[in-house]
FILO-682075 format. One line per field, with one value per residue: chain; residue number from 1; x, y, z of N, C-alpha, C in turn. Coordinates in nm, 3 decimals, decimal comma. Example, Ala and Ser with C-alpha at 12.3 -4.5 7.8 and 13.67 -1.06 7.14 Angstrom:
BEGIN
c = c(A|A)
k = c(1|2)
n_c1 = c(1,319|1,285)
n_c2 = c(-0,569|-0,225)
n_c3 = c(0,780|0,708)
ca_c1 = c(1,230|1,367)
ca_c2 = c(-0,450|-0,106)
ca_c3 = c(0,780|0,714)
c_c1 = c(1,320|1,290)
c_c2 = c(-0,330|0,003)
c_c3 = c(0,780|0,787)
END
This chain:
BEGIN
c = c(A|A|A|A|A|A|A|A|A|A|A|A|A|A|A|A|A|A|A|A|A|A|A|A|A|A|A|A|A|A|A|A|A|A|A|A|A|A|A|A|A|A|A|A|A|A|A|A|A|A|A|A|A|A|A|A|A|A|A|A|A|A|A|A|A|A|A|A|A|A|A|A|A|A|A|A|A|A|A|A|A|A|A|A|A|A|A|A|A|A|A|A|A|A|A|A|A|A|A|A|A|A|A|A|A|A|A|A|A|A|A|A|A|A|A|A|A|A|A|A|A|A|A|A|A|A|A|A|A|A|A|A|A|A|A|A|A|A|A|A|A|A|A|A|A|A|A|A|A|A|A|A|A|A|A|A|A|A|A|A|A|A|A|A|A|A|A|A|A|A|A|A|A|A|A|A|A|A|A|A|A|A|A|A|A|A|A|A|A|A|A|A|A|A|A|A|A|A|A|A|A|A|A|A|A|A|A|A|A|A|A|A|A|A|A|A|A|A|A|A|A|A|A|A|A|A|A|A|A|A|A|A|A|A|A|A|A|A|A|A|A|A|A|A|A|A|A|A|A)
k = c(1|2|3|4|5|6|7|8|9|10|11|12|13|14|15|16|17|18|19|20|21|22|23|24|25|26|27|28|29|30|31|32|33|34|35|36|37|38|39|40|41|42|43|44|45|46|47|48|49|50|51|52|53|54|55|56|57|58|59|60|61|62|63|64|65|66|67|68|69|70|71|72|73|74|75|76|77|78|79|80|81|82|83|84|85|86|87|88|89|90|91|92|93|94|95|96|97|98|99|100|101|102|103|104|105|106|107|108|109|110|111|112|113|114|115|116|117|118|119|120|121|122|123|124|125|126|127|128|129|130|131|132|133|134|135|136|137|138|139|140|141|142|143|144|145|146|147|148|149|150|151|152|153|154|155|156|157|158|159|160|161|162|163|164|165|166|167|168|169|170|171|172|173|174|175|176|177|178|179|180|181|182|183|184|185|186|187|188|189|190|191|192|193|194|195|196|197|198|199|200|201|202|203|204|205|206|207|208|209|210|211|212|213|214|215|216|217|218|219|220|221|222|223|224|225|226|227|228|229|230|231|232|233|234|235|236|237|238|239|240|241|242|243|244|245|246|247|248|249)
n_c1 = c(-0,973|-1,095|-1,346|-1,497|-1,574|-1,853|-2,154|-2,073|-2,065|-2,196|-1,985|-2,050|-2,127|-2,100|-1,970|-2,005|-1,840|-1,620|-1,749|-1,816|-1,561|-1,492|-1,668|-1,575|-1,320|-1,375|-1,475|-1,251|-1,086|-1,081|-1,115|-0,802|-0,693|-0,908|-0,963|-0,805|-0,943|-1,104|-1,273|-1,149|-0,975|-0,638|-0,539|-0,290|-0,188|-0,384|-0,349|-0,090|-0,132|-0,313|-0,150|0,045|-0,109|-0,176|0,077|0,108|-0,073|-0,331|-0,583|-0,856|-0,874|-0,722|-0,887|-1,114|-1,020|-0,945|-1,175|-1,392|-1,248|-1,202|-1,463|-1,507|-1,369|-1,086|-0,816|-0,591|-0,665|-0,873|-0,727|-0,583|-0,787|-0,883|-0,656|-0,657|-0,887|-0,808|-0,595|-0,696|-0,667|-0,775|-1,020|-1,247|-1,106|-1,172|-1,188|-1,354|-1,461|-1,224|-1,157|-1,362|-1,288|-1,033|-1,077|-1,207|-1,005|-0,805|-0,932|-0,904|-0,643|-0,447|-0,155|-0,065|-0,301|-0,374|-0,171|-0,230|-0,480|-0,401|-0,272|-0,492|-0,644|-0,454|-0,423|-0,681|-0,842|-1,120|-1,217|-1,273|-1,015|-0,786|-0,552|-0,502|-0,639|-0,508|-0,249|-0,306|-0,361|-0,110|0,051|-0,060|0,004|0,284|0,352|0,321|0,534|0,553|0,748|0,740|0,534|0,649|0,853|0,707|0,556|0,755|0,854|0,634|0,602|0,808|0,736|0,653|0,403|0,133|-0,020|0,132|0,366|0,286|0,202|0,440|0,606|0,472|0,504|0,780|0,807|0,712|0,649|0,886|1,040|0,925|0,989|1,210|1,561|1,733|1,986|2,265|2,391|2,735|2,932|3,039|2,887|2,659|2,562|2,248|2,094|1,888|1,912|2,116|2,404|2,657|2,579|2,316|2,070|2,103|1,915|1,888|2,103|2,249|2,317|2,576|2,484|2,215|1,918|1,849|1,662|1,762|1,695|1,750|2,033|2,260|2,517|2,715|2,574|2,310|1,966|1,760|1,527|1,449|1,437|1,206|1,194|1,044|1,098|1,244|1,574|1,901|2,217|2,572|2,703|2,909|2,887|2,710|2,632|2,601|2,382|2,493|2,545|2,387|2,312|2,359|2,130)
n_c2 = c(-1,293|-1,072|-1,165|-1,161|-0,909|-0,718|-0,548|-0,291|0,062|0,354|0,626|0,930|1,255|1,529|1,759|2,076|2,293|2,182|2,089|2,328|2,410|2,214|2,269|2,520|2,450|2,279|2,462|2,621|2,427|2,366|2,365|2,320|2,137|1,977|1,857|1,642|1,437|1,280|1,070|0,820|0,832|0,823|0,619|0,623|0,876|1,031|0,965|1,067|1,340|1,401|1,346|1,542|1,770|1,728|1,763|2,030|2,130|2,150|2,014|1,973|1,955|1,724|1,544|1,560|1,431|1,174|1,071|0,988|0,785|0,611|0,536|0,383|0,156|0,168|0,063|0,195|0,463|0,444|0,383|0,624|0,816|0,729|0,786|1,064|1,122|1,012|1,172|1,426|1,590|1,853|1,779|1,697|1,510|1,171|0,869|0,649|0,667|0,655|0,392|0,261|0,310|0,199|-0,070|-0,157|-0,114|-0,285|-0,527|-0,557|-0,616|-0,425|-0,351|-0,134|-0,038|-0,255|-0,245|0,006|-0,046|-0,221|-0,038|0,120|-0,063|-0,126|0,115|0,177|0,353|0,480|0,226|-0,057|-0,110|-0,364|-0,595|-0,849|-0,850|-0,638|-0,746|-0,948|-0,804|-0,679|-0,904|-1,007|-0,803|-0,805|-1,059|-1,017|-0,864|-0,604|-0,366|-0,185|-0,298|-0,541|-0,453|-0,326|-0,541|-0,718|-0,563|-0,562|-0,832|-0,911|-0,855|-0,963|-1,108|-1,347|-1,370|-1,243|-1,390|-1,650|-1,616|-1,528|-1,751|-1,936|-1,825|-1,845|-2,114|-2,150|-1,922|-1,764|-1,592|-1,344|-1,198|-1,036|-0,949|-1,233|-1,438|-1,670|-1,961|-1,965|-2,140|-2,482|-2,601|-2,451|-2,334|-2,227|-2,009|-1,948|-1,692|-1,388|-1,495|-1,727|-1,842|-1,907|-2,157|-2,408|-2,386|-2,488|-2,668|-2,556|-2,631|-2,564|-2,321|-2,306|-2,119|-1,810|-1,549|-1,236|-1,041|-0,858|-0,705|-0,762|-0,704|-0,839|-1,057|-1,201|-1,189|-1,427|-1,552|-1,883|-2,045|-2,284|-2,417|-2,261|-2,105|-1,863|-1,752|-1,694|-1,617|-1,627|-1,347|-1,359|-1,602|-1,613|-1,513|-1,319|-1,424|-1,592|-1,368|-1,175|-0,835|-0,508|-0,243)
n_c3 = c(-0,311|-0,426|-0,494|-0,264|-0,218|-0,211|-0,324|-0,426|-0,433|-0,605|-0,644|-0,477|-0,617|-0,492|-0,440|-0,478|-0,517|-0,640|-0,867|-0,995|-1,054|-1,235|-1,447|-1,526|-1,605|-1,818|-1,995|-2,045|-2,137|-2,428|-2,791|-2,946|-2,757|-2,667|-2,903|-2,918|-2,815|-3,001|-3,225|-3,162|-2,905|-2,791|-2,532|-2,395|-2,458|-2,338|-2,066|-2,030|-2,078|-1,869|-1,648|-1,680|-1,637|-1,371|-1,251|-1,294|-1,125|-1,207|-1,122|-1,172|-1,449|-1,494|-1,364|-1,528|-1,753|-1,663|-1,534|-1,721|-1,847|-1,637|-1,582|-1,803|-1,750|-1,748|-1,583|-1,482|-1,486|-1,303|-1,073|-1,050|-1,015|-0,769|-0,618|-0,627|-0,477|-0,234|-0,155|-0,169|-0,394|-0,548|-0,463|-0,194|0,070|0,056|0,152|0,132|-0,124|-0,263|-0,202|-0,344|-0,613|-0,617|-0,558|-0,784|-0,972|-0,874|-0,908|-1,175|-1,193|-1,129|-0,973|-0,821|-0,718|-0,558|-0,367|-0,258|-0,146|0,053|0,221|0,300|0,456|0,647|0,785|0,846|0,695|0,557|0,558|0,775|1,008|0,947|0,983|0,874|0,627|0,506|0,484|0,304|0,066|0,028|-0,010|-0,245|-0,429|-0,404|-0,497|-0,763|-0,823|-0,716|-0,581|-0,358|-0,214|-0,142|0,030|0,234|0,322|0,421|0,632|0,801|0,858|1,022|1,272|1,604|1,641|1,652|1,413|1,202|1,226|1,161|0,894|0,777|0,817|0,659|0,404|0,383|0,341|0,088|-0,105|-0,084|-0,237|-0,265|-0,046|-0,026|-0,075|-0,128|0,036|0,064|0,236|0,287|0,360|0,427|0,636|0,862|1,174|1,290|1,525|1,820|1,908|1,888|1,922|2,041|2,275|2,262|2,185|1,926|1,632|1,371|1,153|0,865|0,521|0,277|0,039|0,102|0,086|0,238|0,402|0,478|0,767|0,985|1,154|1,425|1,642|1,484|1,401|1,202|1,171|1,022|0,777|0,726|0,435|0,303|0,545|0,712|0,940|1,165|1,253|1,399|1,253|1,226|1,075|0,885|0,768|0,563|0,227|-0,080|-0,343|-0,643|-0,907|-0,792|-0,707|-0,562|-0,516)
ca_c1 = c(-1,011|-1,184|-1,480|-1,573|-1,615|-1,987|-2,235|-2,000|-2,159|-2,157|-1,934|-2,132|-2,065|-2,174|-1,885|-2,046|-1,726|-1,540|-1,830|-1,798|-1,425|-1,495|-1,735|-1,484|-1,210|-1,427|-1,486|-1,116|-1,022|-1,155|-1,043|-0,700|-0,672|-1,021|-0,961|-0,732|-1,039|-1,195|-1,347|-1,078|-0,863|-0,531|-0,533|-0,158|-0,178|-0,472|-0,281|0,022|-0,186|-0,367|-0,036|0,106|-0,196|-0,158|0,203|0,088|-0,172|-0,463|-0,646|-0,987|-0,853|-0,681|-1,007|-1,200|-0,963|-0,943|-1,305|-1,459|-1,167|-1,228|-1,598|-1,498|-1,290|-0,941|-0,778|-0,495|-0,745|-0,943|-0,630|-0,550|-0,901|-0,879|-0,545|-0,700|-0,978|-0,734|-0,505|-0,763|-0,618|-0,889|-1,141|-1,245|-1,052|-1,282|-1,127|-1,454|-1,467|-1,095|-1,170|-1,448|-1,212|-0,918|-1,120|-1,233|-0,876|-0,737|-1,001|-0,851|-0,502|-0,355|-0,082|-0,061|-0,428|-0,366|-0,085|-0,304|-0,583|-0,331|-0,251|-0,620|-0,680|-0,354|-0,444|-0,822|-0,888|-1,232|-1,257|-1,235|-0,875|-0,777|-0,417|-0,501|-0,678|-0,397|-0,142|-0,350|-0,340|0,034|0,103|-0,105|0,086|0,423|0,365|0,326|0,657|0,545|0,859|0,698|0,453|0,744|0,923|0,611|0,522|0,865|0,860|0,525|0,611|0,910|0,677|0,644|0,270|0,100|-0,068|0,241|0,462|0,231|0,206|0,580|0,656|0,409|0,570|0,916|0,800|0,666|0,671|0,986|1,106|0,865|1,020|1,325|1,682|1,781|2,129|2,285|2,499|2,857|3,027|2,984|2,782|2,647|2,457|2,163|2,063|1,765|1,945|2,241|2,523|2,679|2,517|2,178|2,062|2,102|1,783|1,902|2,230|2,222|2,424|2,619|2,390|2,077|1,872|1,794|1,617|1,813|1,594|1,815|2,164|2,290|2,644|2,783|2,483|2,198|1,843|1,724|1,417|1,506|1,343|1,175|1,172|0,939|1,139|1,347|1,684|2,015|2,336|2,688|2,688|3,014|2,859|2,618|2,678|2,506|2,363|2,566|2,476|2,310|2,376|2,293|2,078)
ca_c2 = c(-1,181|-0,983|-1,222|-1,140|-0,769|-0,712|-0,428|-0,168|0,171|0,457|0,737|1,051|1,374|1,630|1,874|2,179|2,378|2,114|2,084|2,456|2,409|2,129|2,341|2,623|2,384|2,232|2,578|2,660|2,312|2,352|2,380|2,224|2,028|1,886|1,787|1,517|1,334|1,269|0,944|0,713|0,891|0,730|0,617|0,662|1,021|1,087|0,951|1,160|1,475|1,415|1,351|1,674|1,866|1,706|1,824|2,175|2,167|2,162|1,889|1,958|1,909|1,584|1,467|1,554|1,333|1,038|1,023|0,904|0,666|0,521|0,482|0,284|0,043|0,181|0,041|0,296|0,582|0,415|0,401|0,766|0,885|0,693|0,859|1,203|1,128|0,979|1,283|1,555|1,672|1,918|1,716|1,669|1,377|1,076|0,738|0,551|0,671|0,602|0,247|0,219|0,308|0,108|-0,209|-0,184|-0,120|-0,406|-0,641|-0,567|-0,657|-0,314|-0,377|-0,011|-0,035|-0,358|-0,189|0,115|-0,108|-0,268|0,078|0,160|-0,157|-0,118|0,237|0,195|0,474|0,452|0,087|-0,102|-0,150|-0,511|-0,631|-0,969|-0,812|-0,557|-0,837|-1,017|-0,716|-0,663|-1,029|-1,016|-0,710|-0,850|-1,175|-0,967|-0,788|-0,466|-0,354|-0,121|-0,396|-0,636|-0,389|-0,308|-0,674|-0,769|-0,484|-0,605|-0,973|-0,940|-0,831|-1,089|-1,150|-1,478|-1,360|-1,217|-1,500|-1,763|-1,583|-1,524|-1,887|-2,000|-1,773|-1,900|-2,251|-2,158|-1,803|-1,683|-1,498|-1,211|-1,139|-0,947|-0,995|-1,354|-1,468|-1,813|-2,005|-1,965|-2,240|-2,618|-2,617|-2,333|-2,344|-2,111|-2,011|-1,880|-1,553|-1,341|-1,530|-1,872|-1,892|-1,947|-2,294|-2,427|-2,409|-2,574|-2,661|-2,540|-2,670|-2,462|-2,290|-2,293|-1,982|-1,747|-1,411|-1,153|-0,952|-0,749|-0,742|-0,722|-0,751|-0,934|-1,166|-1,163|-1,267|-1,474|-1,645|-2,002|-2,089|-2,426|-2,464|-2,181|-2,059|-1,759|-1,784|-1,602|-1,681|-1,539|-1,277|-1,396|-1,735|-1,602|-1,422|-1,294|-1,527|-1,563|-1,278|-1,074|-0,704|-0,414|-0,123)
ca_c3 = c(-0,225|-0,497|-0,500|-0,142|-0,212|-0,268|-0,307|-0,450|-0,452|-0,700|-0,564|-0,488|-0,673|-0,420|-0,412|-0,573|-0,546|-0,741|-0,988|-1,060|-1,109|-1,354|-1,556|-1,573|-1,675|-1,946|-2,083|-2,085|-2,199|-2,554|-2,916|-2,986|-2,661|-2,670|-3,031|-2,902|-2,778|-3,113|-3,232|-3,092|-2,832|-2,752|-2,385|-2,346|-2,468|-2,236|-1,937|-2,027|-2,064|-1,734|-1,556|-1,696|-1,571|-1,228|-1,211|-1,299|-1,026|-1,271|-1,083|-1,235|-1,586|-1,485|-1,329|-1,647|-1,846|-1,606|-1,491|-1,821|-1,871|-1,525|-1,601|-1,911|-1,701|-1,758|-1,443|-1,438|-1,456|-1,177|-0,965|-1,038|-0,955|-0,628|-0,556|-0,611|-0,362|-0,112|-0,118|-0,175|-0,505|-0,611|-0,409|-0,050|0,097|0,069|0,137|0,090|-0,270|-0,308|-0,194|-0,454|-0,739|-0,607|-0,562|-0,925|-1,039|-0,828|-0,970|-1,312|-1,185|-1,107|-0,849|-0,741|-0,646|-0,454|-0,262|-0,195|-0,061|0,172|0,308|0,359|0,562|0,753|0,861|0,877|0,629|0,469|0,583|0,909|1,017|0,950|0,942|0,791|0,491|0,454|0,445|0,183|-0,050|0,008|-0,066|-0,384|-0,509|-0,399|-0,584|-0,901|-0,842|-0,667|-0,488|-0,233|-0,140|-0,084|0,142|0,342|0,371|0,503|0,755|0,887|0,893|1,123|1,404|1,680|1,682|1,596|1,275|1,108|1,233|1,084|0,751|0,737|0,810|0,543|0,284|0,379|0,290|-0,051|-0,189|-0,016|-0,328|-0,256|0,084|-0,026|-0,143|-0,060|0,044|0,079|0,326|0,206|0,414|0,413|0,737|0,948|1,275|1,317|1,668|1,861|1,939|1,827|1,999|2,055|2,398|2,232|2,135|1,781|1,574|1,253|1,083|0,722|0,431|0,180|-0,068|0,148|0,069|0,357|0,385|0,587|0,823|1,055|1,207|1,563|1,700|1,395|1,367|1,116|1,183|0,888|0,754|0,663|0,332|0,304|0,681|0,773|1,072|1,171|1,343|1,385|1,200|1,223|0,947|0,788|0,713|0,451|0,124|-0,189|-0,444|-0,766|-0,997|-0,720|-0,700|-0,471|-0,582)
c_c1 = c(-1,113|-1,327|-1,562|-1,618|-1,749|-2,046|-2,154|-2,099|-2,107|-2,109|-2,017|-2,054|-2,138|-2,093|-1,914|-1,931|-1,639|-1,615|-1,815|-1,661|-1,419|-1,557|-1,645|-1,371|-1,254|-1,440|-1,349|-1,048|-1,093|-1,059|-0,933|-0,682|-0,785|-1,024|-0,888|-0,826|-1,145|-1,263|-1,281|-0,955|-0,763|-0,517|-0,398|-0,140|-0,266|-0,408|-0,166|-0,027|-0,240|-0,254|0,033|0,023|-0,190|-0,033|0,193|-0,013|-0,311|-0,543|-0,780|-0,974|-0,813|-0,802|-1,099|-1,150|-0,980|-1,082|-1,377|-1,381|-1,192|-1,366|-1,602|-1,394|-1,142|-0,886|-0,674|-0,566|-0,822|-0,849|-0,602|-0,663|-0,907|-0,771|-0,582|-0,795|-0,903|-0,651|-0,572|-0,710|-0,737|-1,021|-1,132|-1,190|-1,167|-1,228|-1,228|-1,467|-1,335|-1,099|-1,253|-1,367|-1,096|-0,959|-1,152|-1,101|-0,801|-0,801|-0,953|-0,701|-0,403|-0,286|-0,069|-0,189|-0,429|-0,283|-0,158|-0,414|-0,520|-0,309|-0,380|-0,657|-0,580|-0,382|-0,590|-0,878|-0,997|-1,286|-1,221|-1,089|-0,866|-0,641|-0,416|-0,540|-0,568|-0,284|-0,178|-0,328|-0,191|0,094|0,065|-0,022|0,231|0,447|0,373|0,444|0,654|0,646|0,819|0,614|0,544|0,811|0,830|0,575|0,631|0,873|0,751|0,544|0,717|0,860|0,651|0,503|0,233|0,060|0,047|0,343|0,413|0,236|0,349|0,635|0,597|0,477|0,712|0,917|0,769|0,707|0,774|1,048|1,047|0,910|1,141|1,443|1,741|1,934|2,141|2,396|2,624|2,966|2,960|2,870|2,780|2,532|2,377|2,114|1,940|1,787|2,079|2,364|2,534|2,618|2,374|2,178|2,056|1,960|1,791|2,043|2,202|2,343|2,457|2,512|2,245|2,036|1,809|1,754|1,668|1,709|1,656|1,946|2,181|2,420|2,712|2,699|2,369|2,079|1,796|1,591|1,474|1,405|1,327|1,142|1,060|0,971|1,234|1,453|1,793|2,135|2,450|2,698|2,790|2,987|2,759|2,671|2,572|2,497|2,446|2,484|2,395|2,388|2,296|2,249|2,149)
c_c2 = c(-1,091|-1,033|-1,195|-0,995|-0,756|-0,573|-0,300|-0,057|0,268|0,577|0,863|1,165|1,493|1,754|1,984|2,270|2,314|2,105|2,215|2,463|2,326|2,202|2,449|2,561|2,333|2,346|2,620|2,552|2,278|2,354|2,277|2,109|1,927|1,806|1,655|1,402|1,323|1,134|0,833|0,771|0,785|0,732|0,663|0,813|1,088|1,079|1,050|1,302|1,499|1,425|1,487|1,780|1,851|1,775|1,976|2,224|2,186|2,034|1,866|1,906|1,761|1,497|1,451|1,451|1,192|0,984|0,940|0,778|0,563|0,457|0,374|0,177|0,049|0,173|0,141|0,427|0,563|0,433|0,549|0,846|0,855|0,769|1,005|1,217|1,103|1,097|1,419|1,646|1,730|1,867|1,715|1,527|1,282|0,936|0,629|0,548|0,624|0,450|0,194|0,207|0,209|-0,038|-0,249|-0,200|-0,248|-0,530|-0,664|-0,596|-0,546|-0,331|-0,253|0,000|-0,138|-0,307|-0,079|0,060|-0,164|-0,155|0,121|0,068|-0,154|0,001|0,255|0,323|0,440|0,311|0,054|-0,149|-0,301|-0,553|-0,751|-0,937|-0,728|-0,646|-0,912|-0,933|-0,696|-0,788|-1,041|-0,926|-0,756|-0,968|-1,135|-0,872|-0,645|-0,447|-0,292|-0,216|-0,499|-0,577|-0,370|-0,441|-0,728|-0,695|-0,527|-0,746|-1,005|-0,904|-0,965|-1,119|-1,276|-1,471|-1,343|-1,330|-1,619|-1,738|-1,585|-1,665|-1,963|-1,955|-1,828|-2,042|-2,257|-2,038|-1,709|-1,576|-1,358|-1,136|-1,047|-1,006|-1,115|-1,361|-1,619|-1,842|-2,025|-2,058|-2,377|-2,644|-2,494|-2,354|-2,213|-2,123|-1,928|-1,734|-1,516|-1,368|-1,680|-1,930|-1,940|-2,086|-2,298|-2,458|-2,510|-2,556|-2,661|-2,578|-2,555|-2,445|-2,276|-2,145|-1,932|-1,603|-1,328|-1,053|-0,833|-0,799|-0,690|-0,786|-0,858|-1,054|-1,112|-1,252|-1,302|-1,551|-1,763|-2,056|-2,241|-2,480|-2,387|-2,137|-1,941|-1,801|-1,680|-1,681|-1,579|-1,480|-1,321|-1,531|-1,733|-1,499|-1,406|-1,414|-1,494|-1,476|-1,171|-0,944|-0,616|-0,293|0,000)
c_c3 = c(-0,293|-0,490|-0,375|-0,128|-0,283|-0,249|-0,320|-0,479|-0,556|-0,620|-0,585|-0,551|-0,615|-0,391|-0,514|-0,611|-0,653|-0,873|-1,066|-1,125|-1,236|-1,472|-1,614|-1,653|-1,811|-2,045|-2,136|-2,167|-2,330|-2,672|-2,933|-2,888|-2,666|-2,798|-3,021|-2,870|-2,885|-3,111|-3,149|-3,021|-2,790|-2,600|-2,329|-2,350|-2,362|-2,097|-1,925|-2,006|-1,924|-1,631|-1,561|-1,625|-1,419|-1,177|-1,208|-1,195|-1,082|-1,246|-1,151|-1,378|-1,585|-1,453|-1,450|-1,747|-1,792|-1,573|-1,597|-1,855|-1,761|-1,539|-1,710|-1,879|-1,735|-1,616|-1,393|-1,405|-1,326|-1,058|-0,942|-0,976|-0,805|-0,553|-0,533|-0,492|-0,232|-0,062|-0,120|-0,282|-0,582|-0,561|-0,257|-0,031|0,127|0,044|0,102|-0,062|-0,330|-0,308|-0,311|-0,584|-0,733|-0,611|-0,706|-1,001|-1,002|-0,891|-1,112|-1,312|-1,163|-0,972|-0,761|-0,658|-0,534|-0,336|-0,185|-0,103|0,067|0,271|0,376|0,475|0,677|0,845|0,906|0,819|0,528|0,482|0,727|0,907|1,032|0,894|0,849|0,647|0,428|0,404|0,317|0,058|-0,078|-0,057|-0,213|-0,474|-0,516|-0,492|-0,731|-0,923|-0,794|-0,555|-0,355|-0,149|-0,074|0,039|0,261|0,406|0,464|0,635|0,853|0,939|0,997|1,263|1,472|1,729|1,605|1,449|1,178|1,109|1,150|0,934|0,700|0,721|0,690|0,414|0,271|0,322|0,142|-0,134|-0,129|-0,104|-0,319|-0,132|0,084|-0,099|-0,070|-0,058|0,058|0,179|0,242|0,260|0,406|0,511|0,825|1,046|1,281|1,460|1,700|1,898|1,881|1,912|2,017|2,181|2,376|2,166|1,982|1,735|1,460|1,197|0,933|0,639|0,336|0,071|-0,025|0,141|0,199|0,323|0,502|0,634|0,894|1,114|1,349|1,607|1,614|1,357|1,281|1,145|1,042|0,892|0,678|0,562|0,336|0,441|0,750|0,913|1,058|1,272|1,322|1,336|1,203|1,083|0,842|0,721|0,600|0,351|0,015|-0,281|-0,567|-0,860|-0,928|-0,717|-0,606|-0,550|-0,530)
END
């Protein structure tokens, strides 16, 4: 996905009010604090200091710390600068510039940036609204263990449109582990049905131990994604249980 992003632009710096704030902050931000940024500043300390200033509401100081780090390809600083533009922390809200920084951060493997890009495309903020691209970013982040991306992805994939259904079924056949907390069939054989009740036709009979992804419950039944098969169905809730060693948060 990263390879198709072309012609990145340099974010404009036209907010004179914020520029004045920066100059004032640089004046105040001198002596002992500035001494921390000597010949070889420690990135972890810089991130900690910037985060502390953010919590105190000193957004200009945080920006002064993160901006040069972002320019020198620190992907966490790039993500943070994008977050400041997205939320208007000391800046005018500018999702196009947030996109610029997040695409650079995501290209370096930052999963928070990938998740944030998914949100931009889902909502159409700073970019054209595009569910398929949003899903791509969520999947990329989820595959790397980003929990919020997994939860958002699963919530989107249970919608009954062709795009999400096809993607969901594909993931069930291969990368089902990113879809949530799996369960297993806890009896020797269990029928799954097209709806929540015995009056609905049987979709598939599953054997003990078959892994399923629970989606939602209704009247004692659970809608599941059937791993390996790439289908959804309903199963009587008492016929499935947690995997050995699984726990609830």
